[in-house]
PyMOL commands that place a pseudoatom at each C-alpha (Angstrom):
pseudoatom trace, name=CA, resn=MET, resi=1, chain=A, elem=C, hetatm=0, pos=[34.265, 19.576, -51.616]
pseudoatom trace, name=CA, resn=ILE, resi=2, chain=A, elem=C, hetatm=0, pos=[33.820, 23.301, -50.992]
pseudoatom trace, name=CA, resn=VAL, resi=3, chain=A, elem=C, hetatm=0, pos=[31.584, 24.660, -48.226]
pseudoatom trace, name=CA, resn=PRO, resi=4, chain=A, elem=C, hetatm=0, pos=[30.984, 28.430, -47.990]
pseudoatom trace, name=CA, resn=THR, resi=5, chain=A, elem=C, hetatm=0, pos=[30.166, 29.378, -44.393]
pseudoatom trace, name=CA, resn=TRP, resi=6, chain=A, elem=C, hetatm=0, pos=[28.773, 32.355, -42.542]
pseudoatom trace, name=CA, resn=TYR, resi=7, chain=A, elem=C, hetatm=0, pos=[27.528, 31.823, -38.978]
pseudoatom trace, name=CA, resn=VAL, resi=8, chain=A, elem=C, hetatm=0, pos=[26.533, 28.185, -39.477]
pseudoatom trace, name=CA, resn=GLY, resi=9, chain=A, elem=C, hetatm=0, pos=[28.432, 26.686, -36.564]
pseudoatom trace, name=CA, resn=ARG, resi=10, chain=A, elem=C, hetatm=0, pos=[25.331, 24.863, -35.318]
pseudoatom trace, name=CA, resn=SER, resi=11, chain=A, elem=C, hetatm=0, pos=[24.556, 23.090, -38.596]
pseudoatom trace, name=CA, resn=LEU, resi=12, chain=A, elem=C, hetatm=0, pos=[28.078, 22.498, -39.921]
pseudoatom trace, name=CA, resn=PRO, resi=13, chain=A, elem=C, hetatm=0, pos=[28.836, 19.311, -37.910]
pseudoatom trace, name=CA, resn=ALA, resi=14, chain=A, elem=C, hetatm=0, pos=[25.917, 17.415, -39.471]
pseudoatom trace, name=CA, resn=LEU, resi=15, chain=A, elem=C, hetatm=0, pos=[27.108, 18.317, -42.970]
pseudoatom trace, name=CA, resn=LEU, resi=16, chain=A, elem=C, hetatm=0, pos=[30.714, 17.347, -42.282]
pseudoatom trace, name=CA, resn=GLN, resi=17, chain=A, elem=C, hetatm=0, pos=[29.607, 14.049, -40.777]
pseudoatom trace, name=CA, resn=SER, resi=18, chain=A, elem=C, hetatm=0, pos=[27.572, 13.281, -43.912]
pseudoatom trace, name=CA, resn=ILE, resi=19, chain=A, elem=C, hetatm=0, pos=[30.573, 14.131, -46.094]
pseudoatom trace, name=CA, resn=ARG, resi=20, chain=A, elem=C, hetatm=0, pos=[32.725, 11.709, -44.149]
pseudoatom trace, name=CA, resn=ARG, resi=21, chain=A, elem=C, hetatm=0, pos=[30.132, 8.965, -44.788]
pseudoatom trace, name=CA, resn=GLN, resi=22, chain=A, elem=C, hetatm=0, pos=[30.389, 9.173, -48.582]
pseudoatom trace, name=CA, resn=THR, resi=23, chain=A, elem=C, hetatm=0, pos=[30.813, 5.934, -50.518]
pseudoatom trace, name=CA, resn=VAL, resi=24, chain=A, elem=C, hetatm=0, pos=[33.684, 7.595, -52.407]
pseudoatom trace, name=CA, resn=GLN, resi=25, chain=A, elem=C, hetatm=0, pos=[36.638, 8.723, -50.327]
pseudoatom trace, name=CA, resn=GLY, resi=26, chain=A, elem=C, hetatm=0, pos=[40.007, 10.388, -50.911]
pseudoatom trace, name=CA, resn=PHE, resi=27, chain=A, elem=C, hetatm=0, pos=[38.699, 13.935, -51.378]
pseudoatom trace, name=CA, resn=GLU, resi=28, chain=A, elem=C, hetatm=0, pos=[39.487, 17.193, -49.611]
pseudoatom trace, name=CA, resn=ILE, resi=29, chain=A, elem=C, hetatm=0, pos=[37.042, 19.389, -47.702]
pseudoatom trace, name=CA, resn=ILE, resi=30, chain=A, elem=C, hetatm=0, pos=[37.481, 23.159, -47.851]
pseudoatom trace, name=CA, resn=VAL, resi=31, chain=A, elem=C, hetatm=0, pos=[35.512, 25.443, -45.548]
pseudoatom trace, name=CA, resn=ALA, resi=32, chain=A, elem=C, hetatm=0, pos=[35.599, 28.971, -46.965]
pseudoatom trace, name=CA, resn=ASP, resi=33, chain=A, elem=C, hetatm=0, pos=[34.383, 31.177, -44.132]
pseudoatom trace, name=CA, resn=SER, resi=34, chain=A, elem=C, hetatm=0, pos=[33.281, 34.808, -44.223]
pseudoatom trace, name=CA, resn=GLY, resi=35, chain=A, elem=C, hetatm=0, pos=[34.088, 36.218, -40.823]
pseudoatom trace, name=CA, resn=SER, resi=36, chain=A, elem=C, hetatm=0, pos=[32.102, 33.883, -38.560]
pseudoatom trace, name=CA, resn=THR, resi=37, chain=A, elem=C, hetatm=0, pos=[32.811, 33.992, -34.816]
pseudoatom trace, name=CA, resn=ASP, resi=38, chain=A, elem=C, hetatm=0, pos=[30.552, 31.110, -33.772]
pseudoatom trace, name=CA, resn=GLY, resi=39, chain=A, elem=C, hetatm=0, pos=[32.970, 28.197, -33.682]
pseudoatom trace, name=CA, resn=THR, resi=40, chain=A, elem=C, hetatm=0, pos=[32.942, 27.490, -37.407]
pseudoatom trace, name=CA, resn=ARG, resi=41, chain=A, elem=C, hetatm=0, pos=[36.741, 27.389, -37.565]
pseudoatom trace, name=CA, resn=GLU, resi=42, chain=A, elem=C, hetatm=0, pos=[37.052, 24.972, -34.660]
pseudoatom trace, name=CA, resn=THR, resi=43, chain=A, elem=C, hetatm=0, pos=[34.419, 22.662, -36.129]
pseudoatom trace, name=CA, resn=ALA, resi=44, chain=A, elem=C, hetatm=0, pos=[36.075, 22.636, -39.559]
pseudoatom trace, name=CA, resn=VAL, resi=45, chain=A, elem=C, hetatm=0, pos=[39.486, 21.834, -38.110]
pseudoatom trace, name=CA, resn=ALA, resi=46, chain=A, elem=C, hetatm=0, pos=[38.056, 19.104, -35.868]
pseudoatom trace, name=CA, resn=PHE, resi=47, chain=A, elem=C, hetatm=0, pos=[36.693, 17.312, -38.957]
pseudoatom trace, name=CA, resn=GLY, resi=48, chain=A, elem=C, hetatm=0, pos=[39.966, 17.625, -40.836]
pseudoatom trace, name=CA, resn=ALA, resi=49, chain=A, elem=C, hetatm=0, pos=[38.802, 20.309, -43.264]
pseudoatom trace, name=CA, resn=ARG, resi=50, chain=A, elem=C, hetatm=0, pos=[40.988, 23.067, -44.649]
pseudoatom trace, name=CA, resn=TYR, resi=51, chain=A, elem=C, hetatm=0, pos=[39.744, 26.348, -43.202]
pseudoatom trace, name=CA, resn=LEU, resi=52, chain=A, elem=C, hetatm=0, pos=[39.999, 29.515, -45.292]
pseudoatom trace, name=CA, resn=ALA, resi=53, chain=A, elem=C, hetatm=0, pos=[39.320, 32.752, -43.428]
pseudoatom trace, name=CA, resn=GLY, resi=54, chain=A, elem=C, hetatm=0, pos=[37.788, 35.662, -45.309]
pseudoatom trace, name=CA, resn=GLU, resi=55, chain=A, elem=C, hetatm=0, pos=[35.566, 38.707, -45.084]
pseudoatom trace, name=CA, resn=ARG, resi=56, chain=A, elem=C, hetatm=0, pos=[31.858, 38.825, -45.760]
pseudoatom trace, name=CA, resn=LYS, resi=57, chain=A, elem=C, hetatm=0, pos=[31.576, 39.313, -49.494]
pseudoatom trace, name=CA, resn=GLY, resi=58, chain=A, elem=C, hetatm=0, pos=[28.781, 36.875, -50.258]
pseudoatom trace, name=CA, resn=PRO, resi=59, chain=A, elem=C, hetatm=0, pos=[28.488, 33.137, -50.968]
pseudoatom trace, name=CA, resn=ALA, resi=60, chain=A, elem=C, hetatm=0, pos=[29.803, 33.483, -54.528]
pseudoatom trace, name=CA, resn=GLU, resi=61, chain=A, elem=C, hetatm=0, pos=[33.082, 34.923, -53.271]
pseudoatom trace, name=CA, resn=GLY, resi=62, chain=A, elem=C, hetatm=0, pos=[33.373, 32.156, -50.686]
pseudoatom trace, name=CA, resn=ARG, resi=63, chain=A, elem=C, hetatm=0, pos=[32.836, 29.460, -53.289]
pseudoatom trace, name=CA, resn=ASN, resi=64, chain=A, elem=C, hetatm=0, pos=[35.314, 31.090, -55.667]
pseudoatom trace, name=CA, resn=ARG, resi=65, chain=A, elem=C, hetatm=0, pos=[37.877, 31.396, -52.883]
pseudoatom trace, name=CA, resn=GLY, resi=66, chain=A, elem=C, hetatm=0, pos=[37.493, 27.735, -52.047]
pseudoatom trace, name=CA, resn=ALA, resi=67, chain=A, elem=C, hetatm=0, pos=[37.706, 26.684, -55.697]
pseudoatom trace, name=CA, resn=ALA, resi=68, chain=A, elem=C, hetatm=0, pos=[40.908, 28.670, -56.157]
pseudoatom trace, name=CA, resn=GLN, resi=69, chain=A, elem=C, hetatm=0, pos=[42.529, 26.696, -53.318]
pseudoatom trace, name=CA, resn=ALA, resi=70, chain=A, elem=C, hetatm=0, pos=[41.132, 23.280, -54.259]
pseudoatom trace, name=CA, resn=ARG, resi=71, chain=A, elem=C, hetatm=0, pos=[43.481, 20.662, -55.688]
pseudoatom trace, name=CA, resn=ALA, resi=72, chain=A, elem=C, hetatm=0, pos=[40.904, 18.436, -57.400]
pseudoatom trace, name=CA, resn=ASP, resi=73, chain=A, elem=C, hetatm=0, pos=[39.765, 18.535, -61.033]
pseudoatom trace, name=CA, resn=THR, resi=74, chain=A, elem=C, hetatm=0, pos=[36.148, 18.125, -59.906]
pseudoatom trace, name=CA, resn=LEU, resi=75, chain=A, elem=C, hetatm=0, pos=[34.693, 20.936, -57.818]
pseudoatom trace, name=CA, resn=VAL, resi=76, chain=A, elem=C, hetatm=0, pos=[31.690, 20.073, -55.640]
pseudoatom trace, name=CA, resn=PHE, resi=77, chain=A, elem=C, hetatm=0, pos=[29.955, 22.890, -53.757]
pseudoatom trace, name=CA, resn=VAL, resi=78, chain=A, elem=C, hetatm=0, pos=[27.507, 22.346, -50.896]
pseudoatom trace, name=CA, resn=ASP, resi=79, chain=A, elem=C, hetatm=0, pos=[25.717, 24.700, -48.519]
pseudoatom trace, name=CA, resn=ALA, resi=80, chain=A, elem=C, hetatm=0, pos=[26.692, 24.416, -44.870]
pseudoatom trace, name=CA, resn=ASP, resi=81, chain=A, elem=C, hetatm=0, pos=[23.152, 23.746, -43.632]
pseudoatom trace, name=CA, resn=CYS, resi=82, chain=A, elem=C, hetatm=0, pos=[22.672, 20.664, -45.813]
pseudoatom trace, name=CA, resn=VAL, resi=83, chain=A, elem=C, hetatm=0, pos=[23.069, 16.955, -45.083]
pseudoatom trace, name=CA, resn=LEU, resi=84, chain=A, elem=C, hetatm=0, pos=[24.213, 14.680, -47.911]
pseudoatom trace, name=CA, resn=PRO, resi=85, chain=A, elem=C, hetatm=0, pos=[23.074, 11.161, -48.718]
pseudoatom trace, name=CA, resn=PRO, resi=86, chain=A, elem=C, hetatm=0, pos=[26.095, 8.825, -48.835]
pseudoatom trace, name=CA, resn=ASP, resi=87, chain=A, elem=C, hetatm=0, pos=[26.169, 8.440, -52.634]
pseudoatom trace, name=CA, resn=VAL, resi=88, chain=A, elem=C, hetatm=0, pos=[26.270, 12.074, -53.772]
pseudoatom trace, name=CA, resn=LEU, resi=89, chain=A, elem=C, hetatm=0, pos=[29.944, 12.097, -54.764]
pseudoatom trace, name=CA, resn=GLU, resi=90, chain=A, elem=C, hetatm=0, pos=[29.598, 8.698, -56.411]
pseudoatom trace, name=CA, resn=ARG, resi=91, chain=A, elem=C, hetatm=0, pos=[26.736, 10.001, -58.553]
pseudoatom trace, name=CA, resn=VAL, resi=92, chain=A, elem=C, hetatm=0, pos=[28.738, 13.103, -59.486]
pseudoatom trace, name=CA, resn=LEU, resi=93, chain=A, elem=C, hetatm=0, pos=[31.594, 10.942, -60.748]
pseudoatom trace, name=CA, resn=ILE, resi=94, chain=A, elem=C, hetatm=0, pos=[29.189, 8.714, -62.683]
pseudoatom trace, name=CA, resn=ALA, resi=95, chain=A, elem=C, hetatm=0, pos=[27.651, 11.763, -64.365]
pseudoatom trace, name=CA, resn=LEU, resi=96, chain=A, elem=C, hetatm=0, pos=[31.104, 13.017, -65.356]
pseudoatom trace, name=CA, resn=GLU, resi=97, chain=A, elem=C, hetatm=0, pos=[31.847, 9.766, -67.183]
pseudoatom trace, name=CA, resn=ASP, resi=98, chain=A, elem=C, hetatm=0, pos=[29.926, 11.459, -70.011]
pseudoatom trace, name=CA, resn=PRO, resi=99, chain=A, elem=C, hetatm=0, pos=[32.464, 13.869, -71.561]
pseudoatom trace, name=CA, resn=SER, resi=100, chain=A, elem=C, hetatm=0, pos=[29.676, 16.226, -72.654]
pseudoatom trace, name=CA, resn=VAL, resi=101, chain=A, elem=C, hetatm=0, pos=[28.709, 16.900, -69.020]
pseudoatom trace, name=CA, resn=ILE, resi=102, chain=A, elem=C, hetatm=0, pos=[30.569, 19.846, -67.505]
pseudoatom trace, name=CA, resn=GLY, resi=103, chain=A, elem=C, hetatm=0, pos=[28.467, 20.353, -64.383]
pseudoatom trace, name=CA, resn=GLY, resi=104, chain=A, elem=C, hetatm=0, pos=[25.207, 19.743, -62.630]
pseudoatom trace, name=CA, resn=ALA, resi=105, chain=A, elem=C, hetatm=0, pos=[23.106, 20.108, -59.501]
pseudoatom trace, name=CA, resn=THR, resi=106, chain=A, elem=C, hetatm=0, pos=[21.361, 17.770, -57.103]
pseudoatom trace, name=CA, resn=LEU, resi=107, chain=A, elem=C, hetatm=0, pos=[17.755, 17.892, -56.028]
pseudoatom trace, name=CA, resn=PHE, resi=108, chain=A, elem=C, hetatm=0, pos=[16.874, 19.044, -52.511]
pseudoatom trace, name=CA, resn=ARG, resi=109, chain=A, elem=C, hetatm=0, pos=[14.382, 18.274, -49.785]
pseudoatom trace, name=CA, resn=PRO, resi=110, chain=A, elem=C, hetatm=0, pos=[13.638, 19.700, -46.325]
pseudoatom trace, name=CA, resn=LEU, resi=111, chain=A, elem=C, hetatm=0, pos=[15.436, 18.361, -43.306]
pseudoatom trace, name=CA, resn=ASP, resi=112, chain=A, elem=C, hetatm=0, pos=[12.697, 17.247, -40.882]
pseudoatom trace, name=CA, resn=GLY, resi=113, chain=A, elem=C, hetatm=0, pos=[10.179, 19.163, -42.982]
pseudoatom trace, name=CA, resn=THR, resi=114, chain=A, elem=C, hetatm=0, pos=[6.455, 19.583, -42.568]
pseudoatom trace, name=CA, resn=LEU, resi=115, chain=A, elem=C, hetatm=0, pos=[4.001, 18.615, -45.310]
pseudoatom trace, name=CA, resn=ALA, resi=116, chain=A, elem=C, hetatm=0, pos=[3.873, 22.239, -46.485]
pseudoatom trace, name=CA, resn=GLU, resi=117, chain=A, elem=C, hetatm=0, pos=[7.674, 22.451, -46.591]
pseudoatom trace, name=CA, resn=ARG, resi=118, chain=A, elem=C, hetatm=0, pos=[7.979, 19.183, -48.497]
pseudoatom trace, name=CA, resn=SER, resi=119, chain=A, elem=C, hetatm=0, pos=[5.355, 20.365, -50.971]
pseudoatom trace, name=CA, resn=LEU, resi=120, chain=A, elem=C, hetatm=0, pos=[7.130, 23.676, -51.490]
pseudoatom trace, name=CA, resn=LEU, resi=121, chain=A, elem=C, hetatm=0, pos=[10.456, 22.046, -52.272]
pseudoatom trace, name=CA, resn=PHE, resi=122, chain=A, elem=C, hetatm=0, pos=[8.744, 19.444, -54.451]
pseudoatom trace, name=CA, resn=LEU, resi=123, chain=A, elem=C, hetatm=0, pos=[7.551, 22.284, -56.680]
pseudoatom trace, name=CA, resn=ALA, resi=124, chain=A, elem=C, hetatm=0, pos=[10.975, 23.922, -56.620]
pseudoatom trace, name=CA, resn=ASN, resi=125, chain=A, elem=C, hetatm=0, pos=[12.584, 20.646, -57.685]
pseudoatom trace, name=CA, resn=ALA, resi=126, chain=A, elem=C, hetatm=0, pos=[10.085, 20.215, -60.490]
pseudoatom trace, name=CA, resn=TYR, resi=127, chain=A, elem=C, hetatm=0, pos=[10.876, 23.717, -61.739]
pseudoatom trace, name=CA, resn=GLN, resi=128, chain=A, elem=C, hetatm=0, pos=[14.637, 23.095, -61.608]
pseudoatom trace, name=CA, resn=LYS, resi=129, chain=A, elem=C, hetatm=0, pos=[14.352, 19.798, -63.484]
pseudoatom trace, name=CA, resn=ALA, resi=130, chain=A, elem=C, hetatm=0, pos=[11.995, 21.234, -66.121]
pseudoatom trace, name=CA, resn=MET, resi=131, chain=A, elem=C, hetatm=0, pos=[14.177, 24.276, -66.784]
pseudoatom trace, name=CA, resn=THR, resi=132, chain=A, elem=C, hetatm=0, pos=[17.239, 22.036, -67.142]
pseudoatom trace, name=CA, resn=VAL, resi=133, chain=A, elem=C, hetatm=0, pos=[15.450, 19.708, -69.580]
pseudoatom trace, name=CA, resn=TRP, resi=134, chain=A, elem=C, hetatm=0, pos=[14.265, 22.717, -71.602]
pseudoatom trace, name=CA, resn=GLY, resi=135, chain=A, elem=C, hetatm=0, pos=[17.826, 23.949, -72.031]
pseudoatom trace, name=CA, resn=LEU, resi=136, chain=A, elem=C, hetatm=0, pos=[17.721, 26.719, -69.430]
pseudoatom trace, name=CA, resn=PRO, resi=137, chain=A, elem=C, hetatm=0, pos=[19.545, 24.991, -66.568]
pseudoatom trace, name=CA, resn=HIS, resi=138, chain=A, elem=C, hetatm=0, pos=[18.453, 26.064, -63.133]
pseudoatom trace, name=CA, resn=ASN, resi=139, chain=A, elem=C, hetatm=0, pos=[20.667, 25.630, -60.080]
pseudoatom trace, name=CA, resn=ALA, resi=140, chain=A, elem=C, hetatm=0, pos=[19.198, 26.340, -56.655]
pseudoatom trace, name=CA, resn=GLY, resi=141, chain=A, elem=C, hetatm=0, pos=[22.711, 26.111, -55.232]
pseudoatom trace, name=CA, resn=PHE, resi=142, chain=A, elem=C, hetatm=0, pos=[22.264, 23.653, -52.356]
pseudoatom trace, name=CA, resn=CYS, resi=143, chain=A, elem=C, hetatm=0, pos=[24.711, 21.195, -53.916]
pseudoatom trace, name=CA, resn=PHE, resi=144, chain=A, elem=C, hetatm=0, pos=[26.262, 21.435, -57.390]
pseudoatom trace, name=CA, resn=PHE, resi=145, chain=A, elem=C, hetatm=0, pos=[29.456, 20.572, -59.224]
pseudoatom trace, name=CA, resn=PHE, resi=146, chain=A, elem=C, hetatm=0, pos=[31.676, 21.597, -62.138]
pseudoatom trace, name=CA, resn=ARG, resi=147, chain=A, elem=C, hetatm=0, pos=[34.707, 20.314, -63.918]
pseudoatom trace, name=CA, resn=ARG, resi=148, chain=A, elem=C, hetatm=0, pos=[37.524, 22.660, -62.949]
pseudoatom trace, name=CA, resn=PRO, resi=149, chain=A, elem=C, hetatm=0, pos=[38.415, 23.671, -66.551]
pseudoatom trace, name=CA, resn=ALA, resi=150, chain=A, elem=C, hetatm=0, pos=[34.798, 24.657, -67.213]
pseudoatom trace, name=CA, resn=PHE, resi=151, chain=A, elem=C, hetatm=0, pos=[34.519, 26.559, -63.933]
pseudoatom trace, name=CA, resn=GLU, resi=152, chain=A, elem=C, hetatm=0, pos=[37.701, 28.478, -64.716]
pseudoatom trace, name=CA, resn=ARG, resi=153, chain=A, elem=C, hetatm=0, pos=[36.616, 29.275, -68.275]
pseudoatom trace, name=CA, resn=LEU, resi=154, chain=A, elem=C, hetatm=0, pos=[33.400, 30.690, -66.808]
pseudoatom trace, name=CA, resn=ARG, resi=155, chain=A, elem=C, hetatm=0, pos=[35.546, 32.723, -64.366]
pseudoatom trace, name=CA, resn=GLY, resi=156, chain=A, elem=C, hetatm=0, pos=[33.654, 31.247, -61.467]
pseudoatom trace, name=CA, resn=LEU, resi=157, chain=A, elem=C, hetatm=0, pos=[30.515, 32.650, -59.907]
pseudoatom trace, name=CA, resn=ARG, resi=158, chain=A, elem=C, hetatm=0, pos=[29.584, 36.306, -60.204]
pseudoatom trace, name=CA, resn=GLU, resi=159, chain=A, elem=C, hetatm=0, pos=[30.529, 37.933, -56.918]
pseudoatom trace, name=CA, resn=ASP, resi=160, chain=A, elem=C, hetatm=0, pos=[28.252, 40.919, -57.497]
pseudoatom trace, name=CA, resn=LEU, resi=161, chain=A, elem=C, hetatm=0, pos=[25.249, 38.606, -56.993]
pseudoatom trace, name=CA, resn=PHE, resi=162, chain=A, elem=C, hetatm=0, pos=[24.262, 37.768, -53.419]
pseudoatom trace, name=CA, resn=LEU, resi=163, chain=A, elem=C, hetatm=0, pos=[21.338, 35.704, -54.749]
pseudoatom trace, name=CA, resn=ASN, resi=164, chain=A, elem=C, hetatm=0, pos=[20.878, 33.809, -58.031]
pseudoatom trace, name=CA, resn=GLU, resi=165, chain=A, elem=C, hetatm=0, pos=[24.611, 33.495, -58.584]
pseudoatom trace, name=CA, resn=THR, resi=166, chain=A, elem=C, hetatm=0, pos=[24.210, 29.723, -58.938]
pseudoatom trace, name=CA, resn=HIS, resi=167, chain=A, elem=C, hetatm=0, pos=[21.425, 30.083, -61.513]
pseudoatom trace, name=CA, resn=ASP, resi=168, chain=A, elem=C, hetatm=0, pos=[23.625, 32.511, -63.404]
pseudoatom trace, name=CA, resn=ILE, resi=169, chain=A, elem=C, hetatm=0, pos=[26.616, 30.191, -63.726]
pseudoatom trace, name=CA, resn=ALA, resi=170, chain=A, elem=C, hetatm=0, pos=[24.379, 27.294, -64.773]
pseudoatom trace, name=CA, resn=LEU, resi=171, chain=A, elem=C, hetatm=0, pos=[22.929, 29.402, -67.584]
pseudoatom trace, name=CA, resn=ARG, resi=172, chain=A, elem=C, hetatm=0, pos=[26.350, 30.630, -68.667]
pseudoatom trace, name=CA, resn=SER, resi=173, chain=A, elem=C, hetatm=0, pos=[27.703, 27.082, -68.739]
pseudoatom trace, name=CA, resn=ARG, resi=174, chain=A, elem=C, hetatm=0, pos=[25.504, 26.148, -71.734]
pseudoatom trace, name=CA, resn=SER, resi=175, chain=A, elem=C, hetatm=0, pos=[28.200, 27.364, -74.122]
pseudoatom trace, name=CA, resn=LEU, resi=176, chain=A, elem=C, hetatm=0, pos=[30.649, 24.786, -72.758]
pseudoatom trace, name=CA, resn=GLY, resi=177, chain=A, elem=C, hetatm=0, pos=[28.603, 21.621, -72.421]
pseudoatom trace, name=CA, resn=GLN, resi=178, chain=A, elem=C, hetatm=0, pos=[25.749, 19.944, -70.621]
pseudoatom trace, name=CA, resn=PHE, resi=179, chain=A, elem=C, hetatm=0, pos=[24.579, 20.956, -67.138]
pseudoatom trace, name=CA, resn=VAL, resi=180, chain=A, elem=C, hetatm=0, pos=[22.568, 18.086, -65.652]
pseudoatom trace, name=CA, resn=SER, resi=181, chain=A, elem=C, hetatm=0, pos=[20.137, 17.486, -62.807]
pseudoatom trace, name=CA, resn=LEU, resi=182, chain=A, elem=C, hetatm=0, pos=[21.229, 14.522, -60.687]
pseudoatom trace, name=CA, resn=PRO, resi=183, chain=A, elem=C, hetatm=0, pos=[18.524, 12.120, -59.431]
pseudoatom trace, name=CA, resn=VAL, resi=184, chain=A, elem=C, hetatm=0, pos=[19.639, 12.415, -55.823]
pseudoatom trace, name=CA, resn=ALA, resi=185, chain=A, elem=C, hetatm=0, pos=[18.463, 14.873, -53.160]
pseudoatom trace, name=CA, resn=VAL, resi=186, chain=A, elem=C, hetatm=0, pos=[20.338, 16.576, -50.351]
pseudoatom trace, name=CA, resn=SER, resi=187, chain=A, elem=C, hetatm=0, pos=[18.464, 17.549, -47.201]
pseudoatom trace, name=CA, resn=THR, resi=188, chain=A, elem=C, hetatm=0, pos=[18.468, 21.237, -46.330]
pseudoatom trace, name=CA, resn=SER, resi=189, chain=A, elem=C, hetatm=0, pos=[17.511, 23.180, -43.233]
pseudoatom trace, name=CA, resn=MET, resi=190, chain=A, elem=C, hetatm=0, pos=[14.276, 25.161, -43.343]
pseudoatom trace, name=CA, resn=ARG, resi=191, chain=A, elem=C, hetatm=0, pos=[15.433, 27.530, -40.586]
pseudoatom trace, name=CA, resn=ARG, resi=192, chain=A, elem=C, hetatm=0, pos=[15.433, 30.592, -42.855]
pseudoatom trace, name=CA, resn=PHE, resi=193, chain=A, elem=C, hetatm=0, pos=[11.840, 29.928, -43.890]
pseudoatom trace, name=CA, resn=ARG, resi=194, chain=A, elem=C, hetatm=0, pos=[10.752, 29.353, -40.300]
pseudoatom trace, name=CA, resn=LYS, resi=195, chain=A, elem=C, hetatm=0, pos=[12.502, 32.367, -38.801]
pseudoatom trace, name=CA, resn=ASN, resi=196, chain=A, elem=C, hetatm=0, pos=[11.847, 34.943, -41.526]
pseudoatom trace, name=CA, resn=GLY, resi=197, chain=A, elem=C, hetatm=0, pos=[8.453, 33.609, -42.559]
pseudoatom trace, name=CA, resn=PHE, resi=198, chain=A, elem=C, hetatm=0, pos=[7.494, 31.678, -45.680]
pseudoatom trace, name=CA, resn=ALA, resi=199, chain=A, elem=C, hetatm=0, pos=[5.907, 34.659, -47.432]
pseudoatom trace, name=CA, resn=LYS, resi=200, chain=A, elem=C, hetatm=0, pos=[8.984, 36.865, -47.132]
pseudoatom trace, name=CA, resn=THR, resi=201, chain=A, elem=C, hetatm=0, pos=[11.461, 34.111, -47.915]
pseudoatom trace, name=CA, resn=VAL, resi=202, chain=A, elem=C, hetatm=0, pos=[9.617, 32.666, -50.904]
pseudoatom trace, name=CA, resn=LEU, resi=203, chain=A, elem=C, hetatm=0, pos=[8.201, 35.845, -52.419]
pseudoatom trace, name=CA, resn=HIS, resi=204, chain=A, elem=C, hetatm=0, pos=[11.154, 38.147, -51.797]
pseudoatom trace, name=CA, resn=GLU, resi=205, chain=A, elem=C, hetatm=0, pos=[14.376, 36.139, -51.540]
pseudoatom trace, name=CA, resn=TYR, resi=206, chain=A, elem=C, hetatm=0, pos=[13.447, 33.455, -54.055]
pseudoatom trace, name=CA, resn=LEU, resi=207, chain=A, elem=C, hetatm=0, pos=[10.725, 34.467, -56.503]
pseudoatom trace, name=CA, resn=GLY, resi=208, chain=A, elem=C, hetatm=0, pos=[11.402, 38.200, -56.330]
pseudoatom trace, name=CA, resn=SER, resi=209, chain=A, elem=C, hetatm=0, pos=[15.153, 38.002, -56.739]
pseudoatom trace, name=CA, resn=THR, resi=210, chain=A, elem=C, hetatm=0, pos=[14.859, 35.394, -59.502]
pseudoatom trace, name=CA, resn=LEU, resi=211, chain=A, elem=C, hetatm=0, pos=[12.418, 37.537, -61.470]
pseudoatom trace, name=CA, resn=VAL, resi=212, chain=A, elem=C, hetatm=0, pos=[14.696, 40.561, -61.138]
pseudoatom trace, name=CA, resn=TYR, resi=213, chain=A, elem=C, hetatm=0, pos=[17.648, 38.451, -62.248]
pseudoatom trace, name=CA, resn=TYR, resi=214, chain=A, elem=C, hetatm=0, pos=[15.911, 37.140, -65.369]
pseudoatom trace, name=CA, resn=LEU, resi=215, chain=A, elem=C, hetatm=0, pos=[14.766, 40.637, -66.322]
pseudoatom trace, name=CA, resn=ALA, resi=216, chain=A, elem=C, hetatm=0, pos=[17.990, 42.515, -65.615]
pseudoatom trace, name=CA, resn=ARG, resi=217, chain=A, elem=C, hetatm=0, pos=[20.670, 39.786, -65.205]
pseudoatom trace, name=CA, resn=ARG, resi=218, chain=A, elem=C, hetatm=0, pos=[21.549, 41.430, -61.920]
pseudoatom trace, name=CA, resn=VAL, resi=219, chain=A, elem=C, hetatm=0, pos=[20.214, 41.416, -58.342]
pseudoatom trace, name=CA, resn=PRO, resi=220, chain=A, elem=C, hetatm=0, pos=[20.752, 44.704, -56.434]
pseudoatom trace, name=CA, resn=PRO, resi=221, chain=A, elem=C, hetatm=0, pos=[22.452, 43.910, -53.093]
pseudoatom trace, name=CA, resn=SER, resi=222, chain=A, elem=C, hetatm=0, pos=[20.644, 46.852, -51.521]
pseudoatom trace, name=CA, resn=GLU, resi=223, chain=A, elem=C, hetatm=0, pos=[17.377, 44.947, -51.999]
pseudoatom trace, name=CA, resn=PHE, resi=224, chain=A, elem=C, hetatm=0, pos=[18.516, 41.328, -51.819]
pseudoatom trace, name=CA, resn=ARG, resi=225, chain=A, elem=C, hetatm=0, pos=[21.197, 40.802, -49.167]
pseudoatom trace, name=CA, resn=PRO, resi=226, chain=A, elem=C, hetatm=0, pos=[20.225, 37.988, -46.761]
pseudoatom trace, name=CA, resn=GLU, resi=227, chain=A, elem=C, hetatm=0, pos=[21.202, 38.190, -43.116]
pseudoatom trace, name=CA, resn=PRO, resi=228, chain=A, elem=C, hetatm=0, pos=[22.438, 35.162, -41.146]
pseudoatom trace, name=CA, resn=VAL, resi=229, chain=A, elem=C, hetatm=0, pos=[19.859, 32.973, -39.453]
pseudoatom trace, name=CA, resn=ARG, resi=230, chain=A, elem=C, hetatm=0, pos=[21.437, 31.842, -36.190]
for i in range(1, 230): cmd.bond("trace and resi %d" % i, "trace and resi %d" % (i + 1))
show_as sticks, trace
zoom trace
């Protein structure tokens, strides 16, 4: 399991604890950091994860760096501010029993969310599921997986994208096989929404960047380069 990190020392323990509670065991945890100085390294080591130091080059680079060092044939990526239900890895392995499936993404819900936050992510989940069913797989990036051969044939995630890089690889994967939406949800922190404001986060970082991506297949880092929420 690969976790890209960047100043998430406060939320990382909850994720690592949820990983250790999985119904399937015998996997490695790789924390691919991007220059954090908030105790991320110490936390990763304390939970028995492999820690990979790196510079800040975006989440795509962190995920690619972790994938390059992973030993497993199944690559599972999860954001550091998520908490996993105990059967996520089990469901990934069940999905991969179908040889036509080369990857997929989980659903997502707010961690201790308000009614408005739950409603917002309900709509986002509905959009992701609908796009995937319609043959235009959507991947919000909270938790997703790929078979290693497929990930390598796709040359990993595009490192020039600071946002929408997970949507991009899901769309590109259509030439190799089926990208699925798993019927299991991870819980994600709403701290970015709460600190930066819902209007800015939803309209700019999510809807705005996604629209630009679909129109131009690129997202200018000068306009869409999130800062850490500590």
